[in-house]
C-alpha positions as CSV (number, residue, x, y, z in Angstrom):
1,M,77.0,10.8,-31.9
2,N,74.9,10.3,-35.0
3,S,74.9,6.5,-34.3
4,D,73.7,7.1,-30.8
5,R,70.9,9.3,-32.1
6,T,69.9,6.7,-34.6
7,I,69.8,4.0,-31.9
8,D,67.7,6.3,-29.7
9,R,65.4,7.0,-32.5
10,R,65.0,3.3,-33.4
11,T,64.5,2.5,-29.7
12,F,61.9,5.3,-29.5
13,I,60.0,4.1,-32.5
14,K,60.1,0.5,-31.3
15,A,58.9,1.5,-27.8
16,G,56.2,3.6,-29.4
17,T,55.1,0.7,-31.5
18,I,55.0,-1.6,-28.5
19,Q,53.1,1.1,-26.5
20,A,50.6,1.5,-29.3
21,A,50.1,-2.2,-29.5
22,V,49.6,-2.4,-25.8
23,G,47.1,0.5,-26.0
24,C,45.2,-1.2,-28.8
25,Y,45.1,-4.4,-26.9
26,A,43.8,-2.6,-23.8
27,L,41.1,-0.9,-25.9
28,S,40.2,-4.2,-27.5
29,R,40.0,-5.9,-24.1
30,T,37.8,-3.1,-22.8
31,A,35.6,-3.3,-25.9
32,R,35.3,-7.1,-25.4
33,A,34.5,-6.6,-21.7
34,T,31.9,-4.0,-22.5
35,A,30.3,-6.3,-25.2
36,S,30.4,-9.2,-22.8
37,S,28.8,-7.1,-20.0
38,Q,26.0,-6.0,-22.4
39,E,25.3,-9.6,-23.4
40,S,25.2,-10.9,-19.8
41,D,23.3,-7.8,-18.5
42,P,21.6,-6.1,-21.5
43,Y,19.4,-3.9,-19.2
44,G,22.3,-2.2,-17.5
45,G,21.7,-3.4,-14.0
46,L,18.0,-2.7,-14.0
47,K,15.7,-5.5,-12.7
48,M,13.7,-5.8,-15.9
49,G,10.4,-7.8,-15.9
50,A,6.8,-7.5,-17.0
51,Q,3.4,-6.6,-15.6
52,S,1.3,-9.7,-16.1
53,Y,-1.7,-7.7,-17.3
54,S,0.2,-7.7,-20.7
55,F,-0.6,-11.5,-20.7
56,R,-4.2,-11.2,-19.4
57,K,-5.6,-13.5,-22.0
58,F,-3.5,-16.3,-20.7
59,S,-3.6,-18.3,-17.4
60,W,-1.0,-17.2,-14.9
61,E,1.0,-20.3,-15.7
62,D,0.9,-19.6,-19.4
63,A,1.8,-15.9,-18.6
64,V,5.0,-17.2,-17.0
65,T,5.7,-19.2,-20.2
66,Q,5.3,-16.0,-22.2
67,L,7.6,-14.1,-19.8
68,K,10.3,-16.7,-20.2
69,K,10.1,-16.5,-24.0
70,L,11.2,-12.9,-23.6
71,G,14.2,-13.9,-21.6
72,L,12.8,-12.3,-18.4
73,V,12.5,-13.8,-15.0
74,H,10.6,-11.1,-12.9
75,M,6.9,-10.6,-12.9
76,E,4.5,-8.2,-11.3
77,F,1.3,-10.2,-11.1
78,Y,-2.1,-8.4,-11.2
79,P,-5.0,-9.7,-9.2
80,G,-6.7,-11.2,-12.3
81,H,-3.9,-13.7,-12.4
82,I,-3.2,-14.3,-8.7
83,P,-6.3,-13.4,-6.7
84,L,-6.1,-12.2,-3.1
85,K,-8.6,-14.8,-2.0
86,L,-6.3,-17.8,-2.7
87,S,-6.2,-20.3,0.2
88,P,-2.9,-20.9,1.9
89,E,-2.5,-24.2,0.0
90,E,-3.1,-22.4,-3.3
91,R,-0.6,-19.8,-2.4
92,A,2.0,-22.5,-1.6
93,S,1.3,-24.1,-4.9
94,V,1.8,-20.9,-6.9
95,L,5.1,-20.2,-5.1
96,A,6.3,-23.8,-5.8
97,K,5.5,-23.4,-9.5
98,L,7.3,-20.1,-9.7
99,R,10.4,-21.5,-8.0
100,A,10.4,-24.4,-10.4
101,A,10.2,-21.9,-13.3
102,A,12.9,-19.7,-11.7
103,V,10.6,-16.7,-11.8
104,T,10.4,-14.1,-9.0
105,F,7.3,-12.3,-7.8
106,P,8.5,-9.1,-6.1
107,C,5.5,-6.8,-6.9
108,Y,1.8,-7.1,-7.0
109,G,-0.9,-4.8,-8.3
110,V,-2.7,-2.6,-9.0
111,V,-4.6,-3.0,-5.7
112,G,-7.2,-0.6,-4.2
113,F,-7.1,0.4,-0.6
114,G,-10.0,2.0,1.3
115,A,-11.1,3.0,4.8
116,D,-11.6,-0.6,5.9
117,A,-8.4,-1.2,7.9
118,A,-9.1,-4.9,8.4
119,R,-9.5,-5.4,4.7
120,N,-6.3,-3.5,4.0
121,R,-4.5,-5.8,6.5
122,K,-5.6,-8.9,4.6
123,T,-3.9,-7.5,1.5
124,F,-0.7,-7.1,3.5
125,E,-1.0,-10.6,5.0
126,F,-1.4,-12.0,1.5
127,A,1.7,-10.1,0.2
128,K,3.8,-11.2,3.2
129,S,2.8,-14.9,2.6
130,M,3.9,-14.6,-1.1
131,G,7.2,-12.9,-0.4
132,I,6.1,-9.6,-2.1
133,D,8.1,-6.5,-1.2
134,T,6.0,-3.9,-3.1
135,I,2.3,-3.5,-3.6
136,T,1.4,-1.2,-6.5
137,A,-1.6,0.6,-5.4
138,D,-4.5,3.1,-5.9
139,P,-5.2,4.0,-2.3
140,S,-8.0,6.4,-1.3
141,Q,-7.1,9.3,1.0
142,E,-9.0,7.5,3.8
143,S,-6.8,4.5,3.6
144,L,-3.4,6.3,4.1
145,K,-3.6,6.4,7.9
146,S,-4.0,2.6,8.1
147,L,-1.3,2.1,5.4
148,D,1.2,4.1,7.6
149,S,0.8,1.4,10.3
150,L,0.7,-1.5,7.9
151,V,3.9,-0.7,5.9
152,E,5.7,-0.2,9.2
153,E,4.5,-3.5,10.6
154,F,4.9,-5.7,7.5
155,E,7.9,-3.9,6.0
156,I,6.2,-3.9,2.6
157,R,6.2,-0.8,0.4
158,I,3.3,0.9,-1.2
159,A,3.9,2.3,-4.7
160,I,1.1,4.7,-5.7
161,H,0.3,4.2,-9.4
162,N,-0.7,7.1,-11.6
163,H,-3.4,6.2,-14.0
164,G,-3.9,8.9,-16.6
165,P,-6.3,11.7,-17.2
166,G,-9.2,11.9,-14.7
167,A,-7.7,9.3,-12.4
168,R,-7.2,9.9,-8.7
169,Y,-3.5,10.0,-9.3
170,A,-2.9,11.6,-12.7
171,T,-0.1,14.1,-12.1
172,I,3.2,14.3,-10.2
173,E,1.5,16.7,-7.8
174,D,-1.3,14.2,-7.1
175,V,1.2,11.6,-6.0
176,L,3.5,14.0,-4.1
177,S,0.4,15.3,-2.2
178,A,-0.7,11.8,-1.3
179,I,2.7,10.7,0.2
180,E,3.5,14.0,1.9
181,G,3.6,13.5,5.7
182,H,3.2,9.7,5.4
183,H,5.5,6.8,6.1
184,K,8.7,6.6,4.0
185,L,7.6,3.2,2.7
186,I,4.6,4.8,1.0
187,G,5.9,6.0,-2.4
188,A,5.3,5.9,-6.1
189,C,5.1,3.7,-9.2
190,V,5.9,5.8,-12.3
191,D,3.8,4.6,-15.2
192,T,5.5,6.3,-18.1
193,G,2.6,5.9,-20.6
194,H,-0.1,7.1,-18.2
195,F,1.9,10.2,-17.3
196,V,2.3,11.1,-21.0
197,R,-1.4,10.6,-21.5
198,A,-2.0,13.2,-18.7
199,N,0.4,15.6,-20.4
200,V,3.2,15.0,-17.8
201,D,6.7,14.4,-18.9
202,A,7.8,10.9,-17.8
203,V,11.4,12.0,-17.3
204,E,10.3,14.9,-15.0
205,A,8.0,12.5,-13.1
206,T,10.9,10.0,-12.6
207,E,13.2,12.7,-11.4
208,R,10.8,14.4,-9.0
209,L,9.6,11.2,-7.5
210,A,13.0,9.6,-7.3
211,G,13.3,9.9,-3.5
212,R,10.2,7.6,-3.0
213,L,10.2,5.7,-6.2
214,Y,9.4,2.0,-5.6
215,G,8.1,0.8,-9.0
216,V,8.1,1.6,-12.7
217,H,5.7,0.5,-15.4
218,L,7.3,1.1,-18.8
219,K,4.9,2.0,-21.6
220,D,5.1,4.1,-24.7
221,V,2.1,5.9,-26.2
222,Y,1.3,7.9,-29.3
223,P,0.1,11.5,-28.9
224,D,-3.5,10.2,-29.0
225,G,-2.8,8.0,-26.0
226,K,-2.8,4.6,-27.8
227,D,-0.1,2.0,-27.1
228,A,3.1,2.3,-29.1
229,I,6.1,0.1,-29.7
230,F,9.0,1.7,-27.7
231,G,10.7,4.5,-29.6
232,K,7.7,5.2,-31.8
233,G,5.7,7.2,-29.2
234,A,6.2,10.2,-27.0
235,V,8.1,8.7,-24.1
236,N,11.8,9.6,-23.7
237,F,13.2,6.3,-22.7
238,G,16.8,7.4,-22.8
239,G,16.0,10.1,-20.2
240,V,14.0,7.7,-17.9
241,V,16.6,5.0,-18.1
242,K,19.5,7.3,-17.4
243,L,17.8,8.6,-14.3
244,L,17.0,5.1,-13.1
245,R,20.6,3.9,-13.6
246,G,22.0,7.1,-12.0
247,M,19.9,6.5,-8.8
248,K,20.9,2.8,-8.8
249,F,17.2,1.9,-8.9
250,D,16.9,-1.7,-7.7
251,S,13.2,-2.3,-7.7
252,L,11.3,-3.9,-10.5
253,V,11.1,-2.2,-13.9
254,A,8.0,-3.8,-15.5
255,I,7.2,-3.5,-19.1
256,E,3.5,-3.3,-19.8
257,F,2.1,-3.5,-23.3
258,E,-1.7,-3.6,-23.3
259,S,-2.4,-4.0,-27.0
260,H,-2.3,-7.4,-28.8
261,P,-3.3,-9.4,-25.6
262,D,-3.8,-12.5,-27.8
263,N,-0.2,-12.5,-29.0
264,P,1.8,-10.1,-26.8
265,V,5.3,-11.5,-27.1
266,P,6.3,-10.2,-30.6
267,P,5.6,-6.5,-29.8
268,I,7.0,-6.7,-26.3
269,Q,10.2,-8.2,-27.8
270,E,10.4,-5.2,-30.1
271,C,10.1,-3.0,-27.1
272,L,12.8,-4.8,-25.2
273,D,15.1,-4.8,-28.2
274,Y,14.7,-1.0,-28.5
275,L,15.3,-0.6,-24.8
276,K,18.6,-2.6,-25.0
277,E,19.8,-0.3,-27.8
278,V,19.0,2.7,-25.7
279,I,20.8,1.3,-22.6
280,A,23.8,0.4,-24.7
281,S,24.1,3.9,-26.0
282,I,24.0,5.6,-22.6
């Protein structure tokens, strides 16, 4: 009987050792898979790109080069780089060069819209010809009626951009009031830095606008409103990113760094590195 007990004990210890080894292997495999996932997708499923205004001292072609230096492939171009007045031939040339560079152009802005419905239509025609799915905008109240029809016809979204203290859209309530009662394709672009400048919490803005959130401009700012490297200012990036990932946000998340326009890549890279750390910790 003692011998049987000894055998059982040895068998138990051996089985436990094997089980522990299997467990360690499984944990190791999970850790490797997690590390591999973070390397292949360091932004946790977010479509990370840049607002081309960050590269405004460069031509649009050189702005693309700067973007690629950062390891990014999505750009929201602003009209200073890609003007609305481009001819069809010029538009085709831009698209061909973007395809060659393997860079996408999903968003465009910031664009103003007014009471002139014909002029508003031209902006949508331009967007359609360029394959743009979201126009980041600063629309007047008089424009919203025509925008209701245009977003329906062209199936292109409007993302109303908040622009800090004194702007037409400075607060969450300003944006919510503008989109209330209008087409579901008229929504918001959360600019984290501008919301903080207007004493609005960027996390709260992201949460309250989530149902109609079609764009994000990531900025950090110091309490005095000046640009900051991510993590050094007042924006809670962990809170914003957690919300975006939780809602499976699939539109463009565009980093925008307005300082150092002559050499924007080093500070933007610092911002991106910080963002990767935040995402990896969530």
